[in-house]
C-alpha positions as CSV (number, residue, x, y, z in Angstrom):
1,M,-28.3,-24.5,37.6
2,T,-30.8,-21.8,36.9
3,K,-32.8,-21.7,33.7
4,K,-30.9,-18.6,32.6
5,H,-27.5,-20.4,33.0
6,L,-28.8,-23.4,31.1
7,I,-29.9,-21.3,28.2
8,I,-26.5,-19.5,28.0
9,A,-24.6,-22.9,28.2
10,T,-26.8,-24.3,25.5
11,A,-26.3,-21.3,23.3
12,I,-22.5,-21.4,23.7
13,A,-22.4,-25.2,23.0
14,G,-24.6,-24.6,19.9
15,F,-22.3,-21.8,18.6
16,G,-19.3,-23.9,19.2
17,T,-20.8,-26.8,17.2
18,L,-21.7,-24.5,14.4
19,G,-18.2,-23.0,14.4
20,I,-16.6,-26.5,14.1
21,A,-19.0,-27.5,11.4
22,G,-18.3,-24.3,9.5
23,L,-14.6,-24.9,9.7
24,A,-15.0,-28.4,8.4
25,S,-17.1,-27.3,5.5
26,A,-14.8,-24.4,4.7
27,S,-11.8,-26.7,4.5
28,S,-13.6,-28.7,1.8
29,I,-14.2,-25.6,-0.4
30,T,-11.9,-25.7,-3.5
31,K,-10.1,-22.6,-4.8
32,P,-11.8,-21.2,-7.8
33,A,-10.1,-21.2,-11.2
34,P,-8.4,-18.0,-12.3
35,L,-10.8,-15.6,-14.0
36,A,-9.1,-15.9,-17.4
37,Q,-9.5,-19.6,-17.3
38,E,-13.1,-19.5,-16.4
39,I,-14.0,-17.0,-19.1
40,A,-12.0,-19.0,-21.7
41,Q,-13.8,-22.2,-20.8
42,K,-17.2,-20.6,-20.7
43,F,-16.9,-18.9,-24.1
44,N,-14.6,-21.4,-25.8
45,L,-11.7,-18.9,-26.1
46,K,-7.9,-19.2,-25.7
47,Q,-7.0,-18.5,-22.1
48,S,-3.9,-16.6,-23.2
49,D,-6.1,-14.2,-25.2
50,V,-8.4,-13.7,-22.3
51,Q,-5.5,-13.1,-20.0
52,A,-4.0,-10.6,-22.4
53,V,-7.3,-8.5,-22.4
54,I,-7.5,-8.6,-18.6
55,D,-3.8,-7.6,-18.3
56,Q,-4.3,-4.7,-20.7
57,H,-7.4,-3.5,-18.8
58,H,-5.5,-3.6,-15.5
59,G,-2.6,-1.7,-17.0
60,E,-4.9,1.0,-18.4
61,A,-6.8,1.3,-15.1
62,R,-3.6,1.4,-13.1
63,G,-2.3,4.2,-15.5
64,Y,-5.5,6.2,-15.1
65,W,-5.4,6.0,-11.3
66,T,-1.7,6.8,-11.2
67,Q,-2.3,9.8,-13.4
68,Q,-5.2,11.0,-11.1
69,H,-3.0,10.5,-8.0
70,E,-0.2,12.5,-9.5
71,Q,-2.5,15.4,-10.5
72,Q,-4.0,15.5,-7.0
73,Y,-0.5,15.4,-5.5
74,E,0.6,18.3,-7.7
75,A,-2.5,20.2,-6.8
76,R,-1.8,19.8,-3.1
77,L,1.7,21.1,-3.6
78,N,0.3,24.1,-5.6
79,A,-1.9,24.8,-2.7
80,E,1.1,24.8,-0.4
81,V,2.9,27.2,-2.7
82,K,-0.2,29.5,-2.7
83,A,-0.3,29.3,1.1
84,G,3.3,30.4,1.3
85,K,4.5,27.1,2.8
86,L,6.6,26.2,-0.2
87,T,8.3,28.1,-3.0
88,S,7.7,27.3,-6.6
89,A,11.3,26.1,-6.9
90,Q,10.8,23.8,-3.9
91,K,7.6,22.4,-5.4
92,D,9.6,21.6,-8.6
93,Q,12.3,19.9,-6.6
94,I,9.7,17.9,-4.7
95,L,8.0,16.8,-7.9
96,A,11.3,15.6,-9.4
97,K,12.3,13.8,-6.2
98,H,8.8,12.2,-6.0
99,K,9.1,10.9,-9.5
100,E,12.5,9.5,-8.7
101,L,11.0,7.8,-5.6
102,V,8.1,6.3,-7.6
103,S,10.7,4.8,-10.1
104,F,12.8,3.6,-7.2
105,M,9.8,1.8,-5.7
106,D,8.9,0.2,-9.1
107,S,12.5,-1.0,-9.3
108,L,12.1,-3.0,-6.1
109,K,9.3,-5.2,-7.6
110,G,10.5,-8.8,-7.7
111,K,13.3,-8.3,-5.2
112,S,13.5,-10.3,-2.0
113,N,12.5,-8.8,1.3
114,N,16.1,-8.4,2.4
115,E,17.0,-6.7,-0.9
116,R,14.0,-4.4,-0.6
117,R,14.7,-3.7,3.1
118,T,18.4,-2.8,2.4
119,A,17.6,-0.6,-0.6
120,M,14.8,1.2,1.1
121,K,16.8,1.9,4.2
122,Q,19.5,3.4,2.2
123,K,17.1,5.4,0.1
124,F,15.3,6.7,3.2
125,A,18.6,8.0,4.6
126,E,19.4,9.6,1.2
127,V,16.1,11.4,1.0
128,Q,16.2,12.6,4.5
129,Q,19.6,14.2,3.8
130,W,18.3,15.6,0.4
131,A,15.4,17.2,2.2
132,K,17.6,18.7,4.9
133,D,20.1,20.0,2.3
134,N,17.3,21.6,0.3
135,K,15.5,23.0,3.4
136,I,12.3,21.0,2.5
137,D,10.1,19.4,5.0
138,P,10.2,15.7,4.1
139,K,6.5,15.3,4.7
140,Y,5.8,16.9,1.3
141,L,7.4,13.9,-0.4
142,G,4.8,11.4,1.0
143,F,6.3,8.0,1.4
144,G,6.5,8.6,5.2
145,F,9.3,11.1,5.2
146,S,7.9,13.2,8.0
147,G,11.2,13.8,9.7
148,N,9.7,12.8,13.1
149,H,9.9,9.1,13.2
150,G,10.3,8.7,16.9
151,N,6.9,10.2,17.7
152,R,4.1,8.3,16.1
153,N,1.5,10.7,17.5
154,S,3.0,13.9,16.1
155,D,1.0,16.0,13.7
156,E,3.4,15.2,10.9
157,M,2.6,11.5,11.2
158,Q,-1.1,12.0,10.7
159,G,-3.1,12.2,7.4
160,A,-1.6,11.0,4.1
161,D,1.9,10.6,5.6
162,H,1.9,7.1,7.0
163,G,4.8,5.0,6.1
164,F,7.3,4.5,3.2
165,K,4.8,3.4,0.6
166,H,4.7,-0.3,0.1
167,G,7.0,-1.6,2.8
168,M,8.8,1.0,4.9
169,N,7.6,1.6,8.5
170,R,7.7,4.9,10.3
171,D,11.1,4.1,11.9
172,G,12.7,4.0,8.4
173,N,13.0,0.2,8.5
174,A,11.4,-2.1,5.9
175,S,8.4,-3.9,7.2
176,N,7.8,-7.6,6.8
177,D,4.2,-7.2,5.5
178,S,4.9,-9.3,2.3
179,Q,6.5,-12.6,2.0
180,D,9.1,-13.7,-0.6
């Protein structure tokens, strides 16, 4: 065995030993306590009070970002109207349908994977038909309604249009990303 081979073999053995040692030490690490519990203990507060403040903050932040997202979405649609790709009436229809879809997605929280999958598949078909009936390209709705689900490389599948938000894949079927 040459000196070069011996060095490589030693390095591989060393990395293997370090990897095994790292796995052993990682398995002995305990999961940290929830943030509210740690803050409550540190500052001698009631954990429920701390959790309430954290929840309120998360709700306010979520509301802010949702509002920002909706404003940007409407601005993009306004740009499409200005460019002549949509009419003002179509934009209004799209905004109403988008709001309906956001509410629909919120209604699925807490449901099982099978319940979500069934409801989403049905909603996907309904929205595709709605878009066709209203002569609106489904891509304007977001949520993956590009209308070309068989070709993942199409222009319509690029950009912000990548899947039925939170659980629908491009084929119109619910994905199994989350567990019950």
